[in-house]
N, C-alpha and C positions, 0 to 999 in steps of 0.2 A: 447597611448598604441596601439599596433598593433593588428589586428584581427587575431584570431587563424586560423591556416591553416586547411584544410580539414583533413589531416592526424591526427592532434591532436584531432579532434572531433571524430575520429573513435577509439580512445584509450579507452580500457575497463573502466578505472577509470573515464574518462570524461562521458562515458555513465552511469556509476553508479551515478555520480554527478547529471546528468539530471533526471534519474529515481527517485532519492531521492527527488529532487525538485518537480517533477510531483506527486509523492505519497503524499507529504505534501499538495499540492493544492487539490488533490482528497479528502483527509481526511477533509480538511477545508470546502469543498463543501458538504460533507456528514453530518457533525455535525449539521447544522441548520435543515436538514430534520429529523435527529434522534431526536432532541429536539422537533420538531413540533409533531412527533408521540407520544413522551412521554407526551407532553402537553395535548394530548387527554384524558389522564387519569384524568385530572382536570375537565373534562366535564362529567365524569361518565363512568361506565363500558361499556355501550352500544357504546359510542363514541370510546373508546379504542378498543373494539372488532371490530368495523367497520374499524378502521385503521389497525388492525392486520390482517384482512381478505386479504388485499392487499399483505401482506408478504407471503402468501401461493402461489402466482403466480410464474410461472417459471422465469419470468424476474427479480423478486426480489431475487430468489435463485441465479441467475446469478450475480446480483448486490452484494449479500453477498459474493460470491466468490471473486469478485473484491475488496470488502472492506477488506477481510482477506488478500488478496494479497498485497494491499496497506499498511496495517498495518505491515505485515511481511517485506516488502521491506523497509518501513520507519525505522523499528527497526534495521534491518541489516545495512541499510545505516547510521544510527546514530552511530552504533557500529564501522563502517568503519571510520567515521569522527573522533570519539574519538581515534581510533588506529592511525590515521594520525597525531593527535596532540601529542600523547605520545610515539609512536613507530616508529623507522625508517623503511621505506618500502623497500622491495627488489623486483626484477622482478617477482618471483613466486607468489607474493601476488596479482597480477592481476588475476591469476587463482582463488584465494580465493574470490575475489570480485565477479567473475562470479558464483562461487559456492554458495555464499550467495544469489544471485538473484535466482538461480535455487532452492535452499532450500526454499526461500520465495514462489516460484511458487508451489512447492510440498506441502507445508503446506496449501496453499489456495486450491489446488486440493483435498487434503484429507478432508478438511472442506466441500467443495462443494459436494463430493460424499456422505458424511454423511447427508448433508442438503436436498438432493433430494430424 
């Protein structure tokens, strides 16, 4: 199998493919941390409250923005993959893939503005 050329890697749908894979990895890295925080509830309310105090820090608000962005990107990327399986693609659909990424970013920004 030959290596893809530089021009094919600049293709918007290839970039959507990479973003979908990276968002999946990011979500997989987040889940253990999320379960660790939820597990604090098993050690009592004080332990859970101590863990939740960290979530009030700005860096965590920024991380929540990233999380919502990853979720939105992964959702729209999954819908793109399902469409690729079931619907023939036309050239203007590259624009729709870019629009899905932009919509993901907008959803994350709205969440971030409400969170801070």
